N, C-alpha and C positions, 0 to 999 in steps of 0.2 A: 477404338480404344479411346478413353477418356484420359487426357494428360494434364487435366486441371489439378492443381495442389489441393489437397484436402486439409482444411483448417478447422481446428476445433475452437470455437468462439466461446471462451470461458467468461465468467462473470465480470472480470475486470474489463472485458471488451463490451460486453453489453450493457454494463453499468451506466456510463455517460452517453446520453441520447445522442450527441454529435458523432461519436465514435461507433456507436450502434448503427448509425444511419450509413456512415461510410462502409463498414463492414458489410452491411446488408445490400448496399448498391454493389459491391464488388461480387458478392454471390449472384445477385439477379442479373448482372452483366455477364455471368458465367465464366469469370475469371477465377473463382476458386469453388471448390465443393465444400459449403459451409455445414459444420455438424455440432449439435449441442446434445444435451439431455435435459430431462425435466428438472434434476438436480441442480443444474447449472442456471436454467430459468428461475427456480426458486430461490437461488442465492443472489442473483442480480436484483429480482424483484423485491425481495426482504431488505435489501441494502437501500434500494431506491425509496421505498416507503418509510423506511427508518430516518433517512436523511431528508425526506421531503413529504412531511405529514399532511400537506395540502392535496397531494396526489391520492385518488381513490384506489383500492385495490382492483375495483372493476375496470379502471382504465388501463392499467398495466396488465390484468389479464387479456383484455381485448388486444393489446400490443402483442403479447405472448401468442395469442392466437393467429394474429395476423402474419406473424413471423414465421409461425409452423406452416401456415397455408402457403406461404410465397415461396419458400424454398423446398423443393421435391427431395424426399429423403433426408432432411435435415435431422429429425430427431432419432437418435441412437437409443435403443432399448436393449434389454437383456444383456446387460454387461456387469450387472451388479455382483455376480458370483464370482467375477475374477478380481474384483478389488481387494480382498483380503490377501490374494497371493502375491500383489504388487509391493514392493518395497523401495520408498523413496524418502528423501530427507525430510520432505513435509507430508505426512500421511493423508493429510485433508485434499491433497492435490491428485490423489490416486484416481478420482473420477474422470480425470481428462484423458486417462491412457486406456480408453475402452477400443472395442473392435470398431473399425471404420469401414 
């Protein structure tokens, strides 16, 4: 049985490169089961590009791909149908309450 904590890495964790690196290292070391969605990737990549126009979309696409390849089963899919039924104070955060 896997006793690791499952952690959803939201955009606010993945946006700053040092924090993204730390959390990736935690997952790579097997301390947590990291999970994220394409929507989370889209959000942090969009924000990084907005705040750092010198970075290329291709560079961040590569980072995204390397992250997905490095962590087995990190990418959560087929959760979209559940979002509308979730009620939260901040509806834009419903995407982090998916099936893990």
